[in-house]
NUTI-544157 format. One line per field, with one value per atom (N, C-alpha, C, CB): residue number from 1; atom name; residue in three letters; x, y negated, z negated. Coordinates in steps of 0.1 Angstrom, whole numbers. Glycine has a CB too. Layout:
pos <- [NUM  ...];
site <- [CA  ...];
code <- [ala  ...];
x <- [X  ...];
y <- [Y  ...];
z <- [Z  ...];
! end
This chain:
pos <- [1  1  1  1  2  2  2  2  3  3  3  3  4  4  4  4  5  5  5  5  6  6  6  6  7  7  7  7  8  8  8  8  9  9  9  9  10  10  10  10  11  11  11  11  12  12  12  12  13  13  13  13  14  14  14  14  15  15  15  15  16  16  16  16  17  17  17  17  18  18  18  18  19  19  19  19  20  20  20  20  21  21  21  21  22  22  22  22  23  23  23  23  24  24  24  24  25  25  25  25  26  26  26  26  27  27  27  27  28  28  28  28  29  29  29  29  30  30  30  30  31  31  31  31  32  32  32  32  33  33  33  33  34  34  34  34  35  35  35  35  36  36  36  36  37  37  37  37  38  38  38  38  39  39  39  39  40  40  40  40  41  41  41  41  42  42  42  42  43  43  43  43  44  44  44  44  45  45  45  45  46  46  46  46  47  47  47  47  48  48  48  48  49  49  49  49  50  50  50  50  51  51  51  51  52  52  52  52  53  53  53  53  54  54  54  54  55  55  55  55  56  56  56  56  57  57  57  57  58  58  58  58  59  59  59  59  60  60  60  60  61  61  61  61  62  62  62  62  63  63  63  63  64  64  64  64  65  65  65  65  66  66  66  66  67  67  67  67  68  68  68  68  69  69  69  69  70  70  70  70  71  71  71  71  72  72  72  72  73  73  73  73  74  74  74  74  75  75  75  75  76  76  76  76  77  77  77  77  78  78  78  78  79  79  79  79  80  80  80  80  81  81  81  81  82  82  82  82  83  83  83  83  84  84  84  84  85  85  85  85  86  86  86  86  87  87  87  87  88  88  88  88  89  89  89  89  90  90  90  90  91  91  91  91  92  92  92  92  93  93  93  93  94  94  94  94  95  95  95  95  96  96  96  96  97  97  97  97  98  98  98  98  99  99  99  99  100  100  100  100  101  101  101  101  102  102  102  102  103  103  103  103  104  104  104  104  105  105  105  105  106  106  106  106  107  107  107  107  108  108  108  108  109  109  109  109  110  110  110  110  111  111  111  111  112  112  112  112  113  113  113  113  114  114  114  114  115  115  115  115  116  116  116  116  117  117  117  117  118  118  118  118  119  119  119  119  120  120  120  120  121  121  121  121  122  122  122  122  123  123  123  123  124  124  124  124  125  125  125  125  126  126  126  126  127  127  127  127  128  128  128  128  129  129  129  129  130  130  130  130  131  131  131  131  132  132  132  132  133  133  133  133  134  134  134  134  135  135  135  135  136  136  136  136  137  137  137  137  138  138  138  138  139  139  139  139  140  140  140  140  141  141  141  141  142  142  142  142  143  143  143  143  144  144  144  144  145  145  145  145  146  146  146  146  147  147  147  147  148  148  148  148  149  149  149  149  150  150  150  150  151  151  151  151  152  152  152  152  153  153  153  153  154  154  154  154  155  155  155  155  156  156  156  156  157  157  157  157  158  158  158  158  159  159  159  159  160  160  160  160  161  161  161  161  162  162  162  162  163  163  163  163  164  164  164  164  165  165  165  165  166  166  166  166  167  167  167  167  168  168  168  168  169  169  169  169  170  170  170  170  171  171  171  171  172  172  172  172  173  173  173  173  174  174  174  174  175  175  175  175  176  176  176  176  177  177  177  177  178  178  178  178  179  179  179  179  180  180  180  180  181  181  181  181  182  182  182  182  183  183  183  183  184  184  184  184  185  185  185  185  186  186  186  186  187  187  187  187  188  188  188  188  189  189  189  189  190  190  190  190  191  191  191  191  192  192  192  192  193  193  193  193  194  194  194  194  195  195  195  195  196  196  196  196  197  197  197  197  198  198  198  198  199  199  199  199  200  200  200  200  201  201  201  201  202  202  202  202  203  203  203  203  204  204  204  204];
site <- [N  CA  C  CB  N  CA  C  CB  N  CA  C  CB  N  CA  C  CB  N  CA  C  CB  N  CA  C  CB  N  CA  C  CB  N  CA  C  CB  N  CA  C  CB  N  CA  C  CB  N  CA  C  CB  N  CA  C  CB  N  CA  C  CB  N  CA  C  CB  N  CA  C  CB  N  CA  C  CB  N  CA  C  CB  N  CA  C  CB  N  CA  C  CB  N  CA  C  CB  N  CA  C  CB  N  CA  C  CB  N  CA  C  CB  N  CA  C  CB  N  CA  C  CB  N  CA  C  CB  N  CA  C  CB  N  CA  C  CB  N  CA  C  CB  N  CA  C  CB  N  CA  C  CB  N  CA  C  CB  N  CA  C  CB  N  CA  C  CB  N  CA  C  CB  N  CA  C  CB  N  CA  C  CB  N  CA  C  CB  N  CA  C  CB  N  CA  C  CB  N  CA  C  CB  N  CA  C  CB  N  CA  C  CB  N  CA  C  CB  N  CA  C  CB  N  CA  C  CB  N  CA  C  CB  N  CA  C  CB  N  CA  C  CB  N  CA  C  CB  N  CA  C  CB  N  CA  C  CB  N  CA  C  CB  N  CA  C  CB  N  CA  C  CB  N  CA  C  CB  N  CA  C  CB  N  CA  C  CB  N  CA  C  CB  N  CA  C  CB  N  CA  C  CB  N  CA  C  CB  N  CA  C  CB  N  CA  C  CB  N  CA  C  CB  N  CA  C  CB  N  CA  C  CB  N  CA  C  CB  N  CA  C  CB  N  CA  C  CB  N  CA  C  CB  N  CA  C  CB  N  CA  C  CB  N  CA  C  CB  N  CA  C  CB  N  CA  C  CB  N  CA  C  CB  N  CA  C  CB  N  CA  C  CB  N  CA  C  CB  N  CA  C  CB  N  CA  C  CB  N  CA  C  CB  N  CA  C  CB  N  CA  C  CB  N  CA  C  CB  N  CA  C  CB  N  CA  C  CB  N  CA  C  CB  N  CA  C  CB  N  CA  C  CB  N  CA  C  CB  N  CA  C  CB  N  CA  C  CB  N  CA  C  CB  N  CA  C  CB  N  CA  C  CB  N  CA  C  CB  N  CA  C  CB  N  CA  C  CB  N  CA  C  CB  N  CA  C  CB  N  CA  C  CB  N  CA  C  CB  N  CA  C  CB  N  CA  C  CB  N  CA  C  CB  N  CA  C  CB  N  CA  C  CB  N  CA  C  CB  N  CA  C  CB  N  CA  C  CB  N  CA  C  CB  N  CA  C  CB  N  CA  C  CB  N  CA  C  CB  N  CA  C  CB  N  CA  C  CB  N  CA  C  CB  N  CA  C  CB  N  CA  C  CB  N  CA  C  CB  N  CA  C  CB  N  CA  C  CB  N  CA  C  CB  N  CA  C  CB  N  CA  C  CB  N  CA  C  CB  N  CA  C  CB  N  CA  C  CB  N  CA  C  CB  N  CA  C  CB  N  CA  C  CB  N  CA  C  CB  N  CA  C  CB  N  CA  C  CB  N  CA  C  CB  N  CA  C  CB  N  CA  C  CB  N  CA  C  CB  N  CA  C  CB  N  CA  C  CB  N  CA  C  CB  N  CA  C  CB  N  CA  C  CB  N  CA  C  CB  N  CA  C  CB  N  CA  C  CB  N  CA  C  CB  N  CA  C  CB  N  CA  C  CB  N  CA  C  CB  N  CA  C  CB  N  CA  C  CB  N  CA  C  CB  N  CA  C  CB  N  CA  C  CB  N  CA  C  CB  N  CA  C  CB  N  CA  C  CB  N  CA  C  CB  N  CA  C  CB  N  CA  C  CB  N  CA  C  CB  N  CA  C  CB  N  CA  C  CB  N  CA  C  CB  N  CA  C  CB  N  CA  C  CB  N  CA  C  CB  N  CA  C  CB  N  CA  C  CB  N  CA  C  CB  N  CA  C  CB  N  CA  C  CB  N  CA  C  CB  N  CA  C  CB  N  CA  C  CB  N  CA  C  CB  N  CA  C  CB  N  CA  C  CB  N  CA  C  CB  N  CA  C  CB  N  CA  C  CB  N  CA  C  CB  N  CA  C  CB  N  CA  C  CB  N  CA  C  CB  N  CA  C  CB  N  CA  C  CB  N  CA  C  CB  N  CA  C  CB  N  CA  C  CB  N  CA  C  CB  N  CA  C  CB  N  CA  C  CB  N  CA  C  CB  N  CA  C  CB  N  CA  C  CB  N  CA  C  CB  N  CA  C  CB  N  CA  C  CB  N  CA  C  CB  N  CA  C  CB];
code <- [asp  asp  asp  asp  ile  ile  ile  ile  thr  thr  thr  thr  ile  ile  ile  ile  tyr  tyr  tyr  tyr  leu  leu  leu  leu  phe  phe  phe  phe  phe  phe  phe  phe  leu  leu  leu  leu  pro  pro  pro  pro  ile  ile  ile  ile  ala  ala  ala  ala  leu  leu  leu  leu  ser  ser  ser  ser  cys  cys  cys  cys  phe  phe  phe  phe  ile  ile  ile  ile  ala  ala  ala  ala  asn  asn  asn  asn  glu  glu  glu  glu  asn  asn  asn  asn  ala  ala  ala  ala  lys  lys  lys  lys  asp  asp  asp  asp  lys  lys  lys  lys  phe  phe  phe  phe  val  val  val  val  ile  ile  ile  ile  phe  phe  phe  phe  ser  ser  ser  ser  ser  ser  ser  ser  leu  leu  leu  leu  val  val  val  val  phe  phe  phe  phe  ser  ser  ser  ser  tyr  tyr  tyr  tyr  phe  phe  phe  phe  leu  leu  leu  leu  phe  phe  phe  phe  lys  lys  lys  lys  leu  leu  leu  leu  ile  ile  ile  ile  leu  leu  leu  leu  his  his  his  his  phe  phe  phe  phe  thr  thr  thr  thr  asn  asn  asn  asn  ser  ser  ser  ser  ala  ala  ala  ala  asp  asp  asp  asp  phe  phe  phe  phe  phe  phe  phe  phe  tyr  tyr  tyr  tyr  leu  leu  leu  leu  pro  pro  pro  pro  gly  gly  gly  gly  val  val  val  val  gly  gly  gly  gly  ser  ser  ser  ser  pro  pro  pro  pro  thr  thr  thr  thr  phe  phe  phe  phe  val  val  val  val  ser  ser  ser  ser  tyr  tyr  tyr  tyr  asp  asp  asp  asp  lys  lys  lys  lys  leu  leu  leu  leu  thr  thr  thr  thr  phe  phe  phe  phe  asn  asn  asn  asn  ile  ile  ile  ile  ser  ser  ser  ser  leu  leu  leu  leu  leu  leu  leu  leu  phe  phe  phe  phe  lys  lys  lys  lys  gly  gly  gly  gly  leu  leu  leu  leu  leu  leu  leu  leu  ile  ile  ile  ile  leu  leu  leu  leu  phe  phe  phe  phe  asn  asn  asn  asn  ala  ala  ala  ala  asp  asp  asp  asp  phe  phe  phe  phe  phe  phe  phe  phe  ser  ser  ser  ser  lys  lys  lys  lys  ile  ile  ile  ile  ile  ile  ile  ile  ser  ser  ser  ser  ser  ser  ser  ser  pro  pro  pro  pro  glu  glu  glu  glu  gly  gly  gly  gly  ile  ile  ile  ile  phe  phe  phe  phe  ser  ser  ser  ser  ser  ser  ser  ser  leu  leu  leu  leu  lys  lys  lys  lys  phe  phe  phe  phe  thr  thr  thr  thr  ser  ser  ser  ser  leu  leu  leu  leu  val  val  val  val  ile  ile  ile  ile  phe  phe  phe  phe  phe  phe  phe  phe  ile  ile  ile  ile  leu  leu  leu  leu  leu  leu  leu  leu  ile  ile  ile  ile  ser  ser  ser  ser  ser  ser  ser  ser  leu  leu  leu  leu  ile  ile  ile  ile  lys  lys  lys  lys  ile  ile  ile  ile  arg  arg  arg  arg  lys  lys  lys  lys  phe  phe  phe  phe  ser  ser  ser  ser  leu  leu  leu  leu  val  val  val  val  asp  asp  asp  asp  ala  ala  ala  ala  ala  ala  ala  ala  leu  leu  leu  leu  leu  leu  leu  leu  ile  ile  ile  ile  ala  ala  ala  ala  ser  ser  ser  ser  leu  leu  leu  leu  ile  ile  ile  ile  met  met  met  met  ile  ile  ile  ile  pro  pro  pro  pro  ala  ala  ala  ala  tyr  tyr  tyr  tyr  ala  ala  ala  ala  leu  leu  leu  leu  ser  ser  ser  ser  asp  asp  asp  asp  lys  lys  lys  lys  pro  pro  pro  pro  val  val  val  val  asp  asp  asp  asp  glu  glu  glu  glu  gly  gly  gly  gly  thr  thr  thr  thr  thr  thr  thr  thr  arg  arg  arg  arg  tyr  tyr  tyr  tyr  leu  leu  leu  leu  ile  ile  ile  ile  pro  pro  pro  pro  val  val  val  val  ile  ile  ile  ile  ile  ile  ile  ile  phe  phe  phe  phe  gly  gly  gly  gly  ser  ser  ser  ser  ile  ile  ile  ile  phe  phe  phe  phe  leu  leu  leu  leu  cys  cys  cys  cys  arg  arg  arg  arg  asn  asn  asn  asn  ala  ala  ala  ala  asn  asn  asn  asn  val  val  val  val  pro  pro  pro  pro  lys  lys  lys  lys  ile  ile  ile  ile  ser  ser  ser  ser  asn  asn  asn  asn  ile  ile  ile  ile  val  val  val  val  leu  leu  leu  leu  trp  trp  trp  trp  phe  phe  phe  phe  phe  phe  phe  phe  ser  ser  ser  ser  ile  ile  ile  ile  ser  ser  ser  ser  ile  ile  ile  ile  ser  ser  ser  ser  ala  ala  ala  ala  tyr  tyr  tyr  tyr  ser  ser  ser  ser  leu  leu  leu  leu  ile  ile  ile  ile  tyr  tyr  tyr  tyr  val  val  val  val  asn  asn  asn  asn  gln  gln  gln  gln  pro  pro  pro  pro  asp  asp  asp  asp  phe  phe  phe  phe  leu  leu  leu  leu  phe  phe  phe  phe];
x <- [127  117  104  122  104  92  83  96  90  82  73  91  77  69  56  77  58  46  37  51  42  34  29  42  35  30  27  41  37  35  23  48  24  14  0  18  -2  -15  -21  -15  -13  -19  -22  -9  -13  -15  -27  -2  -29  -41  -54  -40  -53  -64  -69  -61  -59  -63  -72  -50  -72  -80  -93  -72  -94  -106  -113  -102  -107  -114  -125  -103  -134  -145  -140  -158  -134  -128  -130  -113  -128  -129  -118  -127  -122  -113  -101  -120  -103  -93  -83  -98  -88  -79  -70  -87  -77  -69  -59  -79  -61  -51  -39  -58  -42  -31  -23  -37  -29  -22  -14  -32  -20  -13  -1  -22  -3  8  20  3  16  26  34  20  26  32  42  21  39  48  60  40  58  69  79  64  73  81  89  73  83  90  102  80  100  111  122  106  118  128  136  121  129  136  146  125  142  151  163  144  161  171  181  165  176  185  193  177  186  193  204  182  201  211  224  206  224  236  242  232  234  239  242  229  239  240  255  231  264  278  284  285  296  302  305  316  305  307  294  312  283  270  263  261  253  245  245  230  251  253  252  267  243  241  246  226  259  264  257  279  254  248  233  253  227  212  208  207  203  200  185  203  181  167  159  165  147  139  136  126  135  131  120  143  113  103  109  95  102  106  107  97  116  117  105  130  101  89  92  86  104  107  106  121  108  107  94  118  84  71  64  63  64  57  64  57  77  84  79  99  78  74  60  74  51  37  36  28  44  45  50  54  61  67  58  80  50  40  29  33  24  14  20  9  32  39  42  52  46  48  36  54  25  12  8  1  11  8  17  10  29  39  34  53  31  27  14  26  5  -7  -6  -19  6  8  -3  8  -5  -16  -12  -26  0  6  1  21  -11  -17  -12  -32  -4  1  9  8  6  13  11  28  1  -2  -14  -6  -15  -26  -39  -23  -49  -61  -68  -71  -67  -74  -66  -78  -53  -44  -47  -29  -45  -47  -39  -43  -27  -19  -26  -5  -31  -38  -51  -41  -58  -71  -68  -78  -58  -55  -50  -44  -42  -36  -48  -26  -57  -69  -77  -77  -79  -87  -80  -90  -67  -60  -60  -45  -60  -60  -74  -58  -84  -98  -98  -108  -91  -91  -83  -84  -73  -65  -74  -53  -82  -91  -102  -98  -108  -118  -111  -124  -99  -92  -91  -78  -87  -86  -99  -77  -109  -122  -128  -132  -126  -131  -123  -129  -110  -102  -106  -87  -106  -109  -123  -107  -133  -147  -148  -156  -139  -140  -135  -131  -128  -124  -135  -114  -147  -158  -164  -169  -163  -168  -157  -178  -145  -134  -137  -121  -145  -148  -156  -155  -162  -170  -162  -181  -149  -141  -134  -130  -130  -122  -108  -121  -100  -87  -78  -80  -79  -71  -75  -73  -88  -92  -89  -107  -90  -87  -72  -91  -64  -49  -45  -42  -52  -49  -53  -57  -64  -68  -59  -83  -55  -45  -32  -44  -27  -14  -14  -11  -26  -27  -27  -39  -30  -31  -20  -45  -14  -5  8  -1  12  24  22  28  10  8  13  -7  8  13  27  4  31  45  55  46  51  60  60  54  49  48  55  34  56  61  75  52  81  95  105  95  118  129  134  140  128  133  130  127  119  117  127  103  135  145  143  159  138  136  126  150  124  113  116  112  129  132  127  147  125  120  105  124  98  84  81  78  91  90  84  103  85  79  64  84  59  44  38  40  46  41  32  53  35  26  12  32  11  -3  -11  -1  -6  -14  -16  -6  -5  -6  -17  7  -15  -25  -38  -19  -39  -52  -60  -50  -53  -59  -64  -50  -56  -61  -73  -49  -73  -84  -97  -81  -96  -108  -113  -104  -104  -108  -116  -96  -112  -119  -132  -109  -134  -145  -154  -140  -149  -158  -170  -149  -181  -194  -199  -205  -197  -200  -213  -189  -223  -235  -232  -246  -240  -237  -237  -248  -246  -247  -234  -260  -231  -219  -206  -218  -206  -195  -193  -196  -204  -204  -199  -218  -204  -200  -185  -208  -180  -166  -157  -163  -162  -154  -153  -161  -164  -165  -156  -179  -157  -149  -134  -153  -130  -116  -110  -114  -118  -113  -112  -123  -121  -121  -109  -134  -107  -95  -82  -96  -81  -69  -66  -70  -76  -74  -70  -87  -76  -73  -59  -83  -56  -43  -32  -42  -35  -25  -22  -30  -32  -31  -23  -44  -26  -19  -4  -26  -1  12  21  13  15  22  21  18  16  15  29  6  31  45  48  46  61  65  72  75  66  71  80  59  83  92  106  89  113  128  136  130];
y <- [-89  -96  -89  -101  -76  -68  -68  -54  -70  -70  -83  -70  -93  -105  -103  -117  -96  -93  -83  -87  -73  -62  -64  -49  -73  -75  -90  -70  -99  -113  -119  -121  -119  -126  -120  -125  -106  -100  -104  -86  -103  -106  -121  -102  -129  -144  -148  -151  -143  -146  -141  -141  -129  -123  -132  -109  -138  -147  -159  -153  -162  -173  -169  -181  -156  -152  -140  -148  -133  -121  -125  -113  -116  -117  -113  -109  -122  -118  -130  -115  -128  -138  -149  -133  -162  -173  -173  -186  -170  -171  -160  -169  -148  -136  -139  -123  -145  -149  -159  -154  -169  -179  -173  -190  -164  -157  -149  -148  -141  -133  -141  -124  -152  -160  -167  -171  -172  -178  -168  -184  -156  -146  -143  -133  -143  -140  -150  -138  -163  -174  -174  -187  -171  -171  -159  -169  -148  -136  -139  -124  -146  -150  -159  -156  -169  -178  -172  -191  -162  -155  -146  -147  -140  -131  -139  -125  -151  -160  -164  -172  -167  -171  -160  -175  -148  -136  -134  -124  -135  -132  -142  -132  -155  -165  -162  -179  -156  -153  -140  -154  -131  -117  -114  -107  -124  -121  -124  -130  -115  -116  -102  -125  -102  -89  -82  -90  -90  -84  -78  -95  -82  -77  -68  -88  -75  -68  -76  -66  -70  -78  -69  -85  -73  -65  -73  -61  -70  -77  -74  -74  -84  -81  -81  -68  -82  -83  -97  -73  -103  -117  -119  -124  -131  -134  -132  -149  -127  -125  -138  -117  -138  -149  -145  -155  -155  -153  -147  -165  -138  -131  -141  -119  -139  -148  -145  -147  -154  -152  -140  -165  -139  -129  -115  -131  -114  -101  -97  -100  -107  -105  -93  -117  -91  -79  -66  -81  -66  -54  -51  -56  -61  -59  -53  -71  -58  -54  -39  -63  -36  -23  -13  -22  -17  -9  -7  -15  -17  -17  -6  -30  -6  4  18  0  19  32  37  31  28  32  37  20  31  36  49  26  51  65  75  64  72  81  85  76  74  76  84  63  83  90  104  82  106  118  118  131  107  105  101  95  105  101  111  101  108  117  114  116  104  100  112  87  114  124  139  122  141  154  159  155  172  178  177  193  171  168  181  162  192  204  212  213  209  216  213  213  223  220  208  232  206  194  181  195  181  169  166  171  177  175  170  189  176  172  157  181  154  140  130  139  134  125  123  131  134  133  125  147  126  118  103  123  101  87  81  86  89  85  81  96  89  86  73  98  71  58  46  58  47  36  34  39  45  44  38  58  42  37  21  43  16  1  -6  -2  1  -5  -7  4  3  2  -9  15  -10  -20  -34  -18  -36  -49  -54  -50  -45  -48  -52  -37  -47  -50  -64  -40  -70  -84  -94  -88  -90  -99  -101  -93  -90  -91  -90  -79  -95  -95  -102  -100  -113  -121  -113  -134  -102  -94  -84  -87  -82  -71  -77  -66  -67  -71  -75  -59  -81  -85  -74  -92  -62  -51  -46  -39  -45  -41  -51  -38  -64  -74  -74  -88  -72  -71  -59  -71  -48  -36  -38  -24  -45  -47  -56  -53  -67  -77  -70  -89  -62  -55  -45  -48  -39  -29  -35  -21  -48  -54  -64  -60  -69  -81  -76  -86  -64  -59  -58  -46  -58  -57  -70  -55  -82  -94  -97  -106  -93  -95  -87  -92  -75  -67  -72  -52  -76  -80  -93  -81  -102  -116  -118  -125  -107  -109  -103  -102  -106  -101  -87  -111  -81  -69  -56  -67  -55  -43  -42  -43  -31  -29  -16  -31  -6  7  15  15  28  35  37  49  37  38  27  39  15  4  5  -9  14  16  21  26  24  27  16  32  4  -8  -8  -21  1  2  12  5  20  30  25  38  13  7  5  -5  2  0  12  -2  24  37  39  49  37  40  31  38  18  8  9  -6  11  12  24  13  36  48  47  60  40  38  29  32  19  10  17  -2  24  31  42  38  49  59  52  66  40  33  26  22  23  15  21  2  32  37  44  47  40  47  56  36  69  79  86  88  86  94  109  93  115  129  138  134  137  145  143  143  130  127  133  112  132  137  152  134  160  174  177  180  170  171  169  162  158  155  165  141  170  181  193  185  197  209  207  212  195  192  192  178  186  185  199  176  207  221  229  228  228  236  232  233  219  214  218  199  217  220  235  216  243  258  261  265  256  259  253  253  241  236  244  221  250  258  271  262  277  289  285  295  274  270  267  257  260  256  268  247  279  290  302  295  300  311  315  307  328  332  328  347  326  322  334  310  340  352  349  361  337  333  335  319  342  345  340  360];
z <- [-55  -48  -47  -35  -45  -43  -56  -39  -67  -80  -80  -92  -73  -73  -65  -67  -54  -45  -52  -32  -59  -64  -78  -64  -86  -99  -102  -109  -100  -104  -96  -102  -83  -75  -77  -60  -76  -78  -92  -77  -102  -116  -117  -127  -112  -112  -105  -106  -93  -85  -92  -71  -98  -104  -116  -109  -123  -134  -130  -140  -117  -112  -106  -102  -101  -94  -100  -80  -110  -115  -125  -123  -127  -136  -150  -132  -157  -170  -180  -169  -192  -202  -200  -217  -200  -197  -206  -197  -219  -229  -226  -243  -223  -220  -207  -218  -197  -185  -187  -174  -196  -199  -206  -208  -216  -223  -214  -235  -205  -196  -186  -188  -181  -171  -178  -165  -190  -197  -200  -211  -204  -206  -193  -212  -182  -169  -165  -159  -167  -163  -172  -164  -185  -194  -191  -209  -187  -183  -171  -181  -161  -149  -151  -139  -159  -162  -171  -170  -179  -187  -178  -198  -168  -158  -150  -149  -146  -138  -147  -133  -159  -168  -170  -182  -173  -175  -162  -179  -150  -138  -135  -126  -139  -137  -144  -142  -156  -164  -161  -179  -155  -152  -138  -158  -129  -115  -111  -107  -115  -112  -112  -123  -107  -105  -119  -98  -130  -143  -149  -152  -143  -149  -138  -154  -131  -121  -109  -126  -98  -86  -74  -86  -64  -52  -40  -51  -36  -25  -12  -23  -4  9  9  15  -2  -3  -5  -15  6  5  2  17  0  -2  12  -7  11  23  30  20  43  51  60  59  66  76  88  79  94  106  118  110  127  139  148  146  156  165  174  173  179  189  183  194  170  163  157  152  158  151  157  153  170  176  172  191  170  165  151  166  143  129  128  121  137  137  142  145  152  157  147  170  140  129  117  125  114  104  107  102  119  124  123  138  129  129  115  137  106  92  85  84  87  81  87  84  100  106  100  121  97  91  77  91  69  55  54  48  63  63  70  68  76  85  96  77  102  111  125  106  128  142  152  142  159  168  183  168  184  198  204  197  217  225  221  225  212  208  216  193  218  226  218  229  224  217  211  227  218  213  203  224  202  193  178  196  169  155  150  146  155  151  155  156  167  173  165  187  162  154  140  153  133  120  119  113  129  130  132  140  141  143  131  155  124  111  101  106  100  91  95  89  108  113  109  128  110  106  91  109  83  69  66  61  74  73  76  83  87  90  79  104  74  63  51  60  48  36  37  36  48  49  50  61  56  57  43  65  34  21  13  14  15  8  12  10  26  31  28  46  28  25  10  29  2  -12  -15  -20  -6  -8  -9  3  -3  -3  -17  6  -25  -39  -49  -41  -46  -55  -68  -48  -67  -79  -90  -76  -85  -95  -102  -87  -98  -104  -116  -94  -125  -136  -132  -146  -141  -138  -133  -150  -139  -135  -120  -144  -118  -104  -94  -104  -97  -87  -84  -93  -95  -93  -84  -106  -86  -79  -64  -84  -61  -48  -41  -48  -47  -41  -39  -50  -49  -47  -36  -60  -33  -23  -9  -25  -8  6  8  7  -2  -1  7  -14  6  13  28  7  33  47  54  50  50  56  52  53  40  35  44  20  47  56  70  55  75  89  92  94  81  83  77  77  72  66  76  53  72  81  76  81  66  60  69  47  76  85  96  91  96  106  113  100  106  112  104  112  107  101  86  108  82  68  59  66  65  57  55  64  61  59  44  69  37  23  15  16  20  13  14  19  23  24  15  38  8  -1  -12  -7  -18  -28  -22  -33  -9  -4  -6  12  -4  -6  -21  0  -29  -44  -50  -50  -49  -55  -49  -54  -36  -29  -34  -14  -35  -40  -54  -39  -63  -77  -77  -85  -69  -68  -64  -59  -53  -48  -57  -34  -64  -74  -86  -80  -89  -100  -96  -105  -83  -79  -68  -74  -61  -50  -56  -41  -51  -55  -44  -59  -46  -35  -40  -32  -32  -36  -38  -25  -46  -50  -38  -59  -28  -17  -8  -8  -6  2  -5  4  -18  -26  -23  -40  -24  -21  -7  -23  3  17  18  26  12  13  6  6  -5  -12  -3  -25  3  12  24  16  30  41  38  47  27  23  20  10  13  9  22  0  31  44  52  52  54  62  55  64  42  35  36  20  35  36  50  33  60  74  77  84  72  74  68  68  56  49  57  35  63  71  84  75  90  102  100  108  89  86  83  74  76  72  82  59  94  103  108  115  110  114  128  113  131  144  150  143  161  167  179  171  181  192  189  197  197  194  206  192];
! end
């Protein structure tokens, strides 16, 4: 099911909104639909104990209203874990607290850049539009499904970072001066973080 969210839907939607040749979009969309029906046909004949069968894995359903707040909380916590930006309960002046706060800032900037790009999604190529949709579609899909049960299920959010990073690398326009400042800042923080992480522990 996750392949539908990460590949089929983003590419299908991009065929309708991306800035691409109409003929190319028609060919891609037709191929996509044909592949989907072929997938369903193969699954129909092989979904048995003699071929490929996953007992206990049912189709996803919408989350119950009572569990919605839990899903949203787990979504936020999962993003903090993936960005290593969980600054809660950490001492503000400690290196760990500072690093976590900086990483949380990068998390916020990451999503600001992605969400702001939605405004001009029609100007992107089919590939870039699909990457942008794939990077954001798992957020509502995760929050509104019944699959999130614990911190381990936050692995479903990993594609958000992967596709989002690829999209930003392809489309982010950073001025030269800002780029130099960011490089210097990143190298400085990484060097200090490396020293902090590898400092000896003299407590016995």
